[in-house]
N, CA and C atoms as an extended XYZ file, in Angstrom:
549
Properties=species:S:1:pos:R:3:atomname:S:1:resname:S:1:resid:I:1 pbc="F F F"
N       -45.326      -66.073      122.671 N   UNK     1
C       -46.315      -65.039      122.870 CA  UNK     1
C       -46.312      -64.133      121.636 C   UNK     1
N       -47.467      -63.732      121.198 N   UNK     2
C       -47.569      -62.802      120.066 CA  UNK     2
C       -47.486      -61.364      120.583 C   UNK     2
N       -47.297      -60.413      119.680 N   UNK     3
C       -47.269      -59.004      120.071 CA  UNK     3
C       -48.591      -58.624      120.725 C   UNK     3
N       -49.709      -59.068      120.153 N   UNK     4
C       -51.014      -58.767      120.740 CA  UNK     4
C       -51.144      -59.311      122.151 C   UNK     4
N       -50.736      -60.549      122.361 N   UNK     5
C       -50.774      -61.142      123.705 CA  UNK     5
C       -49.851      -60.386      124.647 C   UNK     5
N       -48.684      -60.012      124.155 N   UNK     6
C       -47.734      -59.259      124.971 CA  UNK     6
C       -48.321      -57.917      125.399 C   UNK     6
N       -48.933      -57.193      124.466 N   UNK     7
C       -49.503      -55.890      124.799 CA  UNK     7
C       -50.685      -56.018      125.753 C   UNK     7
N       -51.431      -57.110      125.665 N   UNK     8
C       -52.500      -57.356      126.644 CA  UNK     8
C       -51.926      -57.701      128.014 C   UNK     8
N       -50.788      -58.387      128.020 N   UNK     9
C       -50.152      -58.825      129.257 CA  UNK     9
C       -49.419      -57.679      129.953 C   UNK     9
N       -48.633      -56.908      129.199 N   UNK    10
C       -47.824      -55.823      129.767 CA  UNK    10
C       -48.667      -54.545      129.812 C   UNK    10
N       -48.523      -53.746      130.878 N   UNK    11
C       -49.251      -52.475      130.926 CA  UNK    11
C       -48.838      -51.568      129.772 C   UNK    11
N       -49.792      -50.858      129.182 N   UNK    12
C       -49.527      -49.942      128.079 CA  UNK    12
C       -48.455      -48.945      128.480 C   UNK    12
N       -47.450      -48.802      127.654 N   UNK    13
C       -46.397      -47.838      127.906 CA  UNK    13
C       -45.392      -48.282      128.948 C   UNK    13
N       -45.467      -49.515      129.414 N   UNK    14
C       -44.544      -50.002      130.445 CA  UNK    14
C       -43.196      -50.279      129.813 C   UNK    14
N       -42.149      -49.498      130.149 N   UNK    15
C       -40.874      -49.610      129.439 CA  UNK    15
C       -39.936      -50.710      129.938 C   UNK    15
N       -40.331      -51.470      130.937 N   UNK    16
C       -39.394      -52.422      131.521 CA  UNK    16
C       -39.436      -53.816      130.906 C   UNK    16
N       -40.227      -54.007      129.864 N   UNK    17
C       -40.315      -55.296      129.186 CA  UNK    17
C       -40.308      -55.082      127.683 C   UNK    17
N       -39.726      -56.016      126.967 N   UNK    18
C       -39.856      -56.054      125.520 CA  UNK    18
C       -40.081      -57.505      125.121 C   UNK    18
N       -40.571      -57.702      123.924 N   UNK    19
C       -40.845      -59.043      123.424 CA  UNK    19
C       -39.797      -59.369      122.366 C   UNK    19
N       -39.028      -60.415      122.619 N   UNK    20
C       -37.969      -60.809      121.695 CA  UNK    20
C       -38.240      -62.231      121.230 C   UNK    20
N       -38.572      -62.357      119.953 N   UNK    21
C       -38.873      -63.663      119.362 CA  UNK    21
C       -39.902      -64.434      120.184 C   UNK    21
N       -40.946      -63.725      120.639 N   UNK    22
C       -42.047      -64.352      121.351 CA  UNK    22
C       -41.843      -64.526      122.847 C   UNK    22
N       -40.698      -64.089      123.367 N   UNK    23
C       -40.407      -64.263      124.790 CA  UNK    23
C       -40.353      -62.901      125.479 C   UNK    23
N       -41.227      -62.656      126.487 N   UNK    24
C       -41.128      -61.404      127.241 CA  UNK    24
C       -39.777      -61.353      127.961 C   UNK    24
N       -39.088      -60.233      127.806 N   UNK    25
C       -37.749      -60.087      128.365 CA  UNK    25
C       -37.689      -58.812      129.188 C   UNK    25
N       -37.298      -58.957      130.456 N   UNK    26
C       -37.196      -57.797      131.340 CA  UNK    26
C       -36.001      -56.945      130.925 C   UNK    26
N       -36.152      -55.632      131.080 N   UNK    27
C       -35.067      -54.692      130.790 CA  UNK    27
C       -34.554      -54.151      132.124 C   UNK    27
N       -33.241      -54.092      132.270 N   UNK    28
C       -32.629      -53.567      133.479 CA  UNK    28
C       -32.781      -52.046      133.491 C   UNK    28
N       -33.123      -51.452      134.648 N   UNK    29
C       -33.202      -49.985      134.693 CA  UNK    29
C       -31.857      -49.353      134.325 C   UNK    29
N       -31.926      -48.168      133.745 N   UNK    30
C       -30.725      -47.458      133.301 CA  UNK    30
C       -29.865      -47.030      134.481 C   UNK    30
N       -28.527      -47.123      134.308 N   UNK    31
C       -27.645      -46.551      135.322 CA  UNK    31
C       -27.582      -45.035      135.106 C   UNK    31
N       -26.871      -44.339      135.959 N   UNK    32
C       -26.859      -42.873      135.919 CA  UNK    32
C       -26.323      -42.327      134.595 C   UNK    32
N       -25.208      -42.869      134.112 N   UNK    33
C       -24.633      -42.393      132.853 CA  UNK    33
C       -25.580      -42.662      131.690 C   UNK    33
N       -26.164      -43.847      131.658 N   UNK    34
C       -27.112      -44.206      130.604 CA  UNK    34
C       -28.288      -43.227      130.602 C   UNK    34
N       -28.849      -42.985      131.773 N   UNK    35
C       -29.981      -42.065      131.886 CA  UNK    35
C       -29.619      -40.645      131.484 C   UNK    35
N       -28.414      -40.198      131.873 N   UNK    36
C       -27.971      -38.849      131.513 CA  UNK    36
C       -27.779      -38.730      130.001 C   UNK    36
N       -27.200      -39.754      129.376 N   UNK    37
C       -27.035      -39.743      127.916 CA  UNK    37
C       -28.390      -39.727      127.214 C   UNK    37
N       -29.322      -40.516      127.697 N   UNK    38
C       -30.660      -40.553      127.116 CA  UNK    38
C       -31.325      -39.186      127.237 C   UNK    38
N       -31.209      -38.579      128.399 N   UNK    39
C       -31.813      -37.253      128.629 CA  UNK    39
C       -31.169      -36.178      127.765 C   UNK    39
N       -29.858      -36.157      127.731 N   UNK    40
C       -29.141      -35.118      126.982 CA  UNK    40
C       -29.374      -35.250      125.490 C   UNK    40
N       -29.256      -36.473      124.958 N   UNK    41
C       -29.511      -36.679      123.529 CA  UNK    41
C       -30.954      -36.305      123.197 C   UNK    41
N       -31.872      -36.710      124.038 N   UNK    42
C       -33.276      -36.381      123.815 CA  UNK    42
C       -33.527      -34.886      123.815 C   UNK    42
N       -32.918      -34.171      124.769 N   UNK    43
C       -33.118      -32.720      124.858 CA  UNK    43
C       -32.500      -31.992      123.664 C   UNK    43
N       -31.285      -32.375      123.283 N   UNK    44
C       -30.626      -31.733      122.143 CA  UNK    44
C       -31.422      -31.939      120.848 C   UNK    44
N       -31.883      -33.160      120.645 N   UNK    45
C       -32.650      -33.448      119.431 CA  UNK    45
C       -34.015      -32.771      119.490 C   UNK    45
N       -34.677      -32.811      120.641 N   UNK    46
C       -35.981      -32.137      120.783 CA  UNK    46
C       -35.863      -30.657      120.458 C   UNK    46
N       -34.852      -29.995      121.027 N   UNK    47
C       -34.667      -28.566      120.779 CA  UNK    47
C       -34.421      -28.296      119.294 C   UNK    47
N       -33.610      -29.132      118.664 N   UNK    48
C       -33.348      -28.997      117.224 CA  UNK    48
C       -34.641      -29.138      116.418 C   UNK    48
N       -35.419      -30.147      116.728 N   UNK    49
C       -36.662      -30.384      115.991 CA  UNK    49
C       -37.657      -29.243      116.198 C   UNK    49
N       -37.718      -28.710      117.403 N   UNK    50
C       -38.630      -27.597      117.677 CA  UNK    50
C       -38.209      -26.334      116.930 C   UNK    50
N       -36.898      -26.081      116.876 N   UNK    51
C       -36.400      -24.908      116.145 CA  UNK    51
C       -36.734      -24.996      114.660 C   UNK    51
N       -36.692      -26.198      114.110 N   UNK    52
C       -36.938      -26.393      112.685 CA  UNK    52
C       -38.416      -26.447      112.331 C   UNK    52
N       -39.269      -26.592      113.322 N   UNK    53
C       -40.701      -26.720      113.046 CA  UNK    53
C       -40.980      -28.034      112.353 C   UNK    53
N       -42.154      -28.203      111.863 N   UNK    54
C       -42.501      -29.439      111.165 CA  UNK    54
C       -43.047      -30.487      112.109 C   UNK    54
N       -43.341      -31.628      111.561 N   UNK    55
C       -44.043      -32.657      112.331 CA  UNK    55
C       -43.158      -33.572      113.170 C   UNK    55
N       -41.845      -33.499      113.032 N   UNK    56
C       -40.983      -34.473      113.707 CA  UNK    56
C       -40.926      -34.237      115.212 C   UNK    56
N       -40.863      -35.343      115.946 N   UNK    57
C       -40.735      -35.288      117.392 CA  UNK    57
C       -39.974      -36.500      117.891 C   UNK    57
N       -39.415      -36.363      119.093 N   UNK    58
C       -38.651      -37.451      119.690 CA  UNK    58
C       -39.478      -38.100      120.792 C   UNK    58
N       -39.367      -39.411      120.899 N   UNK    59
C       -40.118      -40.180      121.883 CA  UNK    59
C       -39.130      -41.008      122.698 C   UNK    59
N       -39.302      -40.998      124.021 N   UNK    60
C       -38.464      -41.779      124.918 CA  UNK    60
C       -39.046      -43.177      125.084 C   UNK    60
N       -38.203      -44.173      124.934 N   UNK    61
C       -38.539      -45.578      125.122 CA  UNK    61
C       -39.849      -46.003      124.450 C   UNK    61
N       -39.963      -45.730      123.144 N   UNK    62
C       -41.174      -46.173      122.449 CA  UNK    62
C       -41.104      -47.663      122.135 C   UNK    62
N       -42.229      -48.277      121.982 N   UNK    63
C       -42.262      -49.631      121.454 CA  UNK    63
C       -42.161      -49.541      119.942 C   UNK    63
N       -41.344      -50.378      119.345 N   UNK    64
C       -41.245      -50.460      117.890 CA  UNK    64
C       -41.358      -51.926      117.489 C   UNK    64
N       -41.886      -52.147      116.307 N   UNK    65
C       -42.092      -53.517      115.839 CA  UNK    65
C       -41.272      -53.739      114.570 C   UNK    65
N       -40.175      -54.510      114.684 N   UNK    66
C       -39.389      -54.816      113.489 CA  UNK    66
C       -40.245      -55.562      112.470 C   UNK    66
N       -39.918      -55.419      111.209 N   UNK    67
C       -40.690      -56.072      110.141 CA  UNK    67
C       -40.488      -57.587      110.147 C   UNK    67
N       -39.261      -58.016      110.426 N   UNK    68
C       -38.974      -59.445      110.476 CA  UNK    68
C       -39.564      -60.020      111.763 C   UNK    68
N       -40.368      -61.049      111.625 N   UNK    69
C       -41.072      -61.687      112.751 CA  UNK    69
C       -41.871      -60.651      113.538 C   UNK    69
N       -42.588      -59.808      112.820 N   UNK    70
C       -43.338      -58.718      113.447 CA  UNK    70
C       -44.412      -59.217      114.405 C   UNK    70
N       -44.832      -60.455      114.242 N   UNK    71
C       -45.846      -61.009      115.139 CA  UNK    71
C       -45.282      -61.397      116.500 C   UNK    71
N       -43.940      -61.457      116.627 N   UNK    72
C       -43.326      -61.949      117.861 CA  UNK    72
C       -42.254      -61.013      118.421 C   UNK    72
N       -42.195      -59.769      117.926 N   UNK    73
C       -41.162      -58.842      118.392 CA  UNK    73
C       -41.733      -57.457      118.648 C   UNK    73
N       -41.450      -56.956      119.829 N   UNK    74
C       -41.830      -55.605      120.245 CA  UNK    74
C       -40.626      -55.082      121.011 C   UNK    74
N       -39.799      -54.296      120.346 N   UNK    75
C       -38.545      -53.833      120.932 CA  UNK    75
C       -38.727      -52.434      121.516 C   UNK    75
N       -37.879      -52.076      122.475 N   UNK    76
C       -37.979      -50.775      123.142 CA  UNK    76
C       -36.606      -50.090      123.115 C   UNK    76
N       -36.361      -49.244      122.088 N   UNK    77
C       -35.100      -48.493      122.052 CA  UNK    77
C       -35.131      -47.354      123.080 C   UNK    77
N       -33.981      -46.751      123.315 N   UNK    78
C       -33.904      -45.640      124.262 CA  UNK    78
C       -34.652      -44.411      123.753 C   UNK    78
N       -34.496      -44.108      122.476 N   UNK    79
C       -35.140      -42.940      121.868 CA  UNK    79
C       -35.467      -43.256      120.415 C   UNK    79
N       -36.449      -42.551      119.880 N   UNK    80
C       -36.741      -42.650      118.448 CA  UNK    80
C       -37.378      -41.346      117.994 C   UNK    80
N       -37.135      -41.000      116.740 N   UNK    81
C       -37.747      -39.817      116.132 CA  UNK    81
C       -38.720      -40.286      115.068 C   UNK    81
N       -39.910      -39.697      115.090 N   UNK    82
C       -40.906      -39.940      114.059 CA  UNK    82
C       -41.310      -38.596      113.463 C   UNK    82
N       -41.709      -38.614      112.220 N   UNK    83
C       -42.118      -37.373      111.551 CA  UNK    83
C       -43.574      -37.433      111.114 C   UNK    83
N       -44.339      -38.316      111.723 N   UNK    84
C       -45.767      -38.374      111.413 CA  UNK    84
C       -46.556      -37.980      112.655 C   UNK    84
N       -47.654      -37.348      112.416 N   UNK    85
C       -48.537      -36.941      113.509 CA  UNK    85
C       -49.436      -38.119      113.878 C   UNK    85
N       -49.988      -38.047      115.088 N   UNK    86
C       -50.951      -39.067      115.487 CA  UNK    86
C       -52.151      -38.390      116.145 C   UNK    86
N       -53.305      -38.987      115.990 N   UNK    87
C       -54.531      -38.401      116.533 CA  UNK    87
C       -55.069      -39.191      117.712 C   UNK    87
N       -54.553      -40.399      117.911 N   UNK    88
C       -54.944      -41.190      119.072 CA  UNK    88
C       -53.718      -41.941      119.574 C   UNK    88
N       -53.794      -42.419      120.809 N   UNK    89
C       -52.645      -43.120      121.383 CA  UNK    89
C       -52.333      -44.383      120.605 C   UNK    89
N       -51.060      -44.635      120.460 N   UNK    90
C       -50.586      -45.822      119.754 CA  UNK    90
C       -49.804      -46.687      120.727 C   UNK    90
N       -49.881      -47.977      120.560 N   UNK    91
C       -49.123      -48.879      121.417 CA  UNK    91
C       -47.706      -49.100      120.898 C   UNK    91
N       -47.456      -48.656      119.680 N   UNK    92
C       -46.124      -48.777      119.097 CA  UNK    92
C       -45.902      -47.592      118.165 C   UNK    92
N       -44.650      -47.248      118.004 N   UNK    93
C       -44.261      -46.207      117.054 CA  UNK    93
C       -43.983      -46.933      115.737 C   UNK    93
N       -44.889      -46.784      114.763 N   UNK    94
C       -44.825      -47.593      113.556 CA  UNK    94
C       -43.906      -47.030      112.477 C   UNK    94
N       -43.504      -45.770      112.583 N   UNK    95
C       -42.759      -45.169      111.487 CA  UNK    95
C       -41.576      -44.313      111.932 C   UNK    95
N       -40.723      -44.827      112.826 N   UNK    96
C       -39.564      -44.028      113.226 CA  UNK    96
C       -38.606      -43.830      112.047 C   UNK    96
N       -37.982      -42.646      111.980 N   UNK    97
C       -36.952      -42.405      110.958 CA  UNK    97
C       -35.556      -42.547      111.557 C   UNK    97
N       -35.473      -42.370      112.879 N   UNK    98
C       -34.209      -42.459      113.606 CA  UNK    98
C       -34.459      -43.242      114.882 C   UNK    98
N       -33.607      -44.223      115.153 N   UNK    99
C       -33.668      -44.992      116.393 CA  UNK    99
C       -32.333      -44.814      117.093 C   UNK    99
N       -32.396      -44.593      118.414 N   UNK   100
C       -31.180      -44.376      119.201 CA  UNK   100
C       -31.137      -45.373      120.344 C   UNK   100
N       -30.011      -46.045      120.457 N   UNK   101
C       -29.746      -46.969      121.561 CA  UNK   101
C       -28.506      -46.488      122.304 C   UNK   101
N       -28.483      -46.711      123.607 N   UNK   102
C       -27.309      -46.407      124.420 CA  UNK   102
C       -26.720      -47.733      124.850 C   UNK   102
N       -25.452      -47.911      124.548 N   UNK   103
C       -24.782      -49.187      124.755 CA  UNK   103
C       -24.134      -49.229      126.131 C   UNK   103
N       -24.628      -50.124      126.967 N   UNK   104
C       -24.037      -50.347      128.277 CA  UNK   104
C       -23.163      -51.591      128.201 C   UNK   104
N       -22.061      -51.628      128.945 N   UNK   105
C       -21.184      -52.802      128.891 CA  UNK   105
C       -21.902      -54.110      129.237 C   UNK   105
N       -22.924      -54.045      130.081 N   UNK   106
C       -23.592      -55.263      130.532 CA  UNK   106
C       -24.608      -55.815      129.544 C   UNK   106
N       -24.995      -55.044      128.516 N   UNK   107
C       -26.020      -55.546      127.601 CA  UNK   107
C       -25.679      -55.324      126.127 C   UNK   107
N       -24.418      -55.392      125.790 N   UNK   108
C       -23.998      -55.125      124.414 CA  UNK   108
C       -24.645      -56.067      123.409 C   UNK   108
N       -24.663      -57.353      123.696 N   UNK   109
C       -25.221      -58.322      122.739 CA  UNK   109
C       -26.704      -58.059      122.501 C   UNK   109
N       -27.456      -57.814      123.573 N   UNK   110
C       -28.892      -57.556      123.437 CA  UNK   110
C       -29.143      -56.270      122.658 C   UNK   110
N       -28.345      -55.237      122.936 N   UNK   111
C       -28.522      -53.961      122.240 CA  UNK   111
C       -28.262      -54.129      120.754 C   UNK   111
N       -27.178      -54.798      120.372 N   UNK   112
C       -26.878      -54.974      118.953 CA  UNK   112
C       -27.902      -55.879      118.265 C   UNK   112
N       -28.463      -56.842      118.994 N   UNK   113
C       -29.549      -57.649      118.431 CA  UNK   113
C       -30.735      -56.754      118.099 C   UNK   113
N       -31.073      -55.841      119.009 N   UNK   114
C       -32.164      -54.887      118.752 CA  UNK   114
C       -31.834      -53.977      117.574 C   UNK   114
N       -30.599      -53.495      117.509 N   UNK   115
C       -30.195      -52.609      116.412 CA  UNK   115
C       -30.419      -53.298      115.076 C   UNK   115
N       -29.910      -54.515      114.922 N   UNK   116
C       -30.049      -55.204      113.635 CA  UNK   116
C       -31.503      -55.541      113.341 C   UNK   116
N       -32.304      -55.837      114.378 N   UNK   117
C       -33.740      -56.070      114.160 CA  UNK   117
C       -34.410      -54.791      113.658 C   UNK   117
N       -33.995      -53.648      114.195 N   UNK   118
C       -34.612      -52.377      113.807 CA  UNK   118
C       -34.253      -51.937      112.391 C   UNK   118
N       -33.223      -52.533      111.798 N   UNK   119
C       -32.925      -52.215      110.393 CA  UNK   119
C       -34.014      -52.738      109.466 C   UNK   119
N       -34.873      -53.618      109.963 N   UNK   120
C       -35.937      -54.166      109.122 CA  UNK   120
C       -37.181      -53.274      109.098 C   UNK   120
N       -37.218      -52.209      109.897 N   UNK   121
C       -38.354      -51.287      109.894 CA  UNK   121
C       -38.202      -50.389      108.667 C   UNK   121
N       -39.136      -50.424      107.738 N   UNK   122
C       -38.971      -49.712      106.464 CA  UNK   122
C       -38.731      -48.208      106.590 C   UNK   122
N       -39.302      -47.555      107.585 N   UNK   123
C       -39.177      -46.103      107.711 CA  UNK   123
C       -37.842      -45.652      108.303 C   UNK   123
N       -37.109      -46.549      108.966 N   UNK   124
C       -35.865      -46.173      109.660 CA  UNK   124
C       -34.780      -45.853      108.642 C   UNK   124
N       -34.200      -44.661      108.792 N   UNK   125
C       -33.122      -44.232      107.898 CA  UNK   125
C       -31.763      -44.274      108.588 C   UNK   125
N       -31.765      -44.095      109.924 N   UNK   126
C       -30.507      -44.132      110.676 CA  UNK   126
C       -30.743      -44.780      112.034 C   UNK   126
N       -29.692      -45.437      112.523 N   UNK   127
C       -29.690      -45.973      113.877 CA  UNK   127
C       -28.382      -45.531      114.518 C   UNK   127
N       -28.519      -44.826      115.635 N   UNK   128
C       -27.363      -44.323      116.378 CA  UNK   128
C       -27.201      -45.148      117.647 C   UNK   128
N       -25.991      -45.631      117.877 N   UNK   129
C       -25.671      -46.358      119.100 CA  UNK   129
C       -24.635      -45.527      119.846 C   UNK   129
N       -25.039      -44.984      120.988 N   UNK   130
C       -24.165      -44.129      121.799 CA  UNK   130
C       -23.459      -45.004      122.824 C   UNK   130
N       -22.145      -44.856      122.921 N   UNK   131
C       -21.363      -45.611      123.899 CA  UNK   131
C       -21.646      -45.093      125.307 C   UNK   131
N       -21.842      -45.999      126.256 N   UNK   132
C       -22.104      -45.604      127.630 CA  UNK   132
C       -20.887      -45.668      128.533 C   UNK   132
N       -19.822      -46.321      128.093 N   UNK   133
C       -18.635      -46.483      128.934 CA  UNK   133
C       -17.487      -45.555      128.528 C   UNK   133
N       -17.619      -44.922      127.362 N   UNK   134
C       -16.596      -44.001      126.866 CA  UNK   134
C       -17.264      -43.067      125.870 C   UNK   134
N       -16.587      -41.989      125.501 N   UNK   135
C       -17.140      -41.087      124.497 CA  UNK   135
C       -16.974      -41.733      123.126 C   UNK   135
N       -18.072      -41.910      122.453 N   UNK   136
C       -18.050      -42.520      121.131 CA  UNK   136
C       -19.441      -42.964      120.707 C   UNK   136
N       -19.588      -43.221      119.441 N   UNK   137
C       -20.865      -43.672      118.902 CA  UNK   137
C       -20.629      -44.487      117.641 C   UNK   137
N       -21.631      -45.264      117.299 N   UNK   138
C       -21.656      -46.008      116.042 CA  UNK   138
C       -22.927      -45.595      115.319 C   UNK   138
N       -22.821      -45.405      114.016 N   UNK   139
C       -23.963      -44.942      113.242 CA  UNK   139
C       -24.169      -45.837      112.025 C   UNK   139
N       -25.383      -46.330      111.904 N   UNK   140
C       -25.796      -47.057      110.706 CA  UNK   140
C       -26.712      -46.139      109.927 C   UNK   140
N       -26.449      -45.999      108.638 N   UNK   141
C       -27.267      -45.131      107.779 CA  UNK   141
C       -27.683      -45.934      106.552 C   UNK   141
N       -28.986      -45.983      106.304 N   UNK   142
C       -29.515      -46.695      105.144 CA  UNK   142
C       -29.065      -45.975      103.869 C   UNK   142
N       -28.583      -46.715      102.909 N   UNK   143
C       -28.150      -46.136      101.640 CA  UNK   143
C       -29.331      -45.687      100.806 C   UNK   143
N       -29.055      -44.889       99.787 N   UNK   144
C       -30.122      -44.410       98.899 CA  UNK   144
C       -30.806      -45.558       98.164 C   UNK   144
N       -30.116      -46.697       98.065 N   UNK   145
C       -30.705      -47.874       97.422 CA  UNK   145
C       -31.489      -48.736       98.408 C   UNK   145
N       -31.587      -48.290       99.677 N   UNK   146
C       -32.372      -49.007      100.680 CA  UNK   146
C       -31.601      -50.033      101.486 C   UNK   146
N       -30.325      -50.227      101.167 N   UNK   147
C       -29.541      -51.223      101.892 CA  UNK   147
C       -28.810      -50.584      103.069 C   UNK   147
N       -28.434      -51.443      104.003 N   UNK   148
C       -27.674      -51.014      105.172 CA  UNK   148
C       -26.216      -51.434      105.006 C   UNK   148
N       -25.285      -50.671      105.572 N   UNK   149
C       -23.877      -51.088      105.503 CA  UNK   149
C       -23.661      -52.328      106.372 C   UNK   149
N       -22.628      -53.077      106.048 N   UNK   150
C       -22.315      -54.264      106.847 CA  UNK   150
C       -21.804      -53.883      108.224 C   UNK   150
N       -21.122      -52.766      108.314 N   UNK   151
C       -20.562      -52.303      109.577 CA  UNK   151
C       -20.972      -50.849      109.812 C   UNK   151
N       -21.199      -50.477      111.075 N   UNK   152
C       -21.535      -49.078      111.349 CA  UNK   152
C       -20.314      -48.167      111.227 C   UNK   152
N       -20.578      -46.896      111.009 N   UNK   153
C       -19.554      -45.864      111.029 CA  UNK   153
C       -19.200      -45.598      112.486 C   UNK   153
N       -17.921      -45.592      112.816 N   UNK   154
C       -17.483      -45.315      114.180 CA  UNK   154
C       -17.156      -43.836      114.310 C   UNK   154
N       -17.703      -43.205      115.347 N   UNK   155
C       -17.468      -41.782      115.604 CA  UNK   155
C       -16.864      -41.666      116.997 C   UNK   155
N       -15.607      -41.244      117.062 N   UNK   156
C       -14.919      -41.116      118.340 CA  UNK   156
C       -14.650      -39.668      118.725 C   UNK   156
N       -14.799      -38.752      117.774 N   UNK   157
C       -14.559      -37.336      118.057 CA  UNK   157
C       -15.215      -36.511      116.954 C   UNK   157
N       -15.164      -35.200      117.129 N   UNK   158
C       -15.732      -34.323      116.108 CA  UNK   158
C       -17.242      -34.235      116.217 C   UNK   158
N       -17.872      -33.965      115.083 N   UNK   159
C       -19.318      -33.775      115.044 CA  UNK   159
C       -20.057      -35.084      114.787 C   UNK   159
N       -21.205      -35.180      115.400 N   UNK   160
C       -22.160      -36.236      115.110 CA  UNK   160
C       -23.170      -35.640      114.134 C   UNK   160
N       -23.341      -36.267      112.988 N   UNK   161
C       -24.256      -35.767      111.961 CA  UNK   161
C       -25.333      -36.819      111.721 C   UNK   161
N       -26.589      -36.415      111.966 N   UNK   162
C       -27.733      -37.285      111.713 CA  UNK   162
C       -28.495      -36.707      110.525 C   UNK   162
N       -28.256      -37.269      109.356 N   UNK   163
C       -28.863      -36.761      108.125 CA  UNK   163
C       -30.378      -36.907      108.123 C   UNK   163
N       -30.889      -37.928      108.793 N   UNK   164
C       -32.329      -38.196      108.774 CA  UNK   164
C       -33.151      -37.042      109.340 C   UNK   164
N       -32.532      -36.247      110.224 N   UNK   165
C       -33.250      -35.117      110.828 CA  UNK   165
C       -32.488      -33.802      110.657 C   UNK   165
N       -31.429      -33.797      109.846 N   UNK   166
C       -30.659      -32.574      109.611 CA  UNK   166
C       -30.028      -32.023      110.878 C   UNK   166
N       -29.445      -32.889      111.684 N   UNK   167
C       -28.923      -32.530      113.012 CA  UNK   167
C       -27.419      -32.723      113.063 C   UNK   167
N       -26.711      -31.708      113.549 N   UNK   168
C       -25.274      -31.794      113.760 CA  UNK   168
C       -24.954      -31.233      115.134 C   UNK   168
N       -24.141      -31.952      115.890 N   UNK   169
C       -23.746      -31.521      117.232 CA  UNK   169
C       -22.369      -32.124      117.531 C   UNK   169
N       -21.535      -31.409      118.295 N   UNK   170
C       -20.285      -32.056      118.717 CA  UNK   170
C       -20.617      -33.318      119.527 C   UNK   170
N       -19.936      -34.403      119.234 N   UNK   171
C       -20.184      -35.658      119.945 CA  UNK   171
C       -20.108      -35.455      121.453 C   UNK   171
N       -19.156      -34.661      121.908 N   UNK   172
C       -18.976      -34.457      123.351 CA  UNK   172
C       -20.178      -33.788      124.012 C   UNK   172
N       -21.022      -33.088      123.238 N   UNK   173
C       -22.207      -32.438      123.818 CA  UNK   173
C       -23.164      -33.473      124.410 C   UNK   173
N       -23.202      -34.664      123.852 N   UNK   174
C       -24.067      -35.711      124.390 CA  UNK   174
C       -23.657      -36.109      125.801 C   UNK   174
N       -22.384      -35.921      126.116 N   UNK   175
C       -21.812      -36.388      127.381 CA  UNK   175
C       -21.717      -35.290      128.439 C   UNK   175
N       -22.252      -34.123      128.151 N   UNK   176
C       -22.120      -32.949      129.007 CA  UNK   176
C       -22.517      -33.212      130.457 C   UNK   176
N       -23.541      -34.003      130.702 N   UNK   177
C       -24.034      -34.231      132.062 CA  UNK   177
C       -23.643      -35.595      132.611 C   UNK   177
N       -22.615      -36.210      132.041 N   UNK   178
C       -22.174      -37.533      132.500 CA  UNK   178
C       -20.807      -37.435      133.179 C   UNK   178
N       -20.402      -38.520      133.787 N   UNK   179
C       -19.067      -38.602      134.399 CA  UNK   179
C       -17.970      -38.593      133.326 C   UNK   179
N       -18.348      -38.787      132.075 N   UNK   180
C       -17.380      -38.806      130.983 CA  UNK   180
C       -17.161      -37.436      130.350 C   UNK   180
N       -17.817      -36.408      130.882 N   UNK   181
C       -17.731      -35.052      130.305 CA  UNK   181
C       -16.275      -34.597      130.201 C   UNK   181
N       -15.983      -33.935      129.090 N   UNK   182
C       -14.635      -33.422      128.845 CA  UNK   182
C       -14.546      -32.009      129.416 C   UNK   182
N       -13.448      -31.746      130.139 N   UNK   183
C       -13.194      -30.384      130.643 CA  UNK   183
C       -13.972      -30.099      131.816 C   UNK   183
């Protein structure tokens, strides 16, 4: 199936399906911790972006189209930040600068496949993978020469710094409303 066929087949904005190498693939609904992490990260980043002004905004479960095999892939990350305005509805977010995935134990392979596919989107500068089973994150940051590191940076404590949007927050703040909250 092509992206065009997929978008005609799936309802616009329907977050429960993505297209992977031409095959429509159902997405499992988020568990409570996953949903809380998505909400908290989204709220913290939204508030930061609003305080700073400018065109950047965060979108929940947007469709994104990786550059590699763009005719057969329509991926749906948990969150993405874009810094371009739009004047009409779009079926995909074409220029995210930051993509965020939440890693659940049951879908690690699929999530990392999406992460590596999203490195092919030219506008993406960082990809954050938040751990859903423990406090921690992995961060991929595109180098100034346009290349990606072979391995992500592991963050288990301290501050999470997202250079793409000038955002810094204690890692534990993401977990404030989860069962993993500290204190």
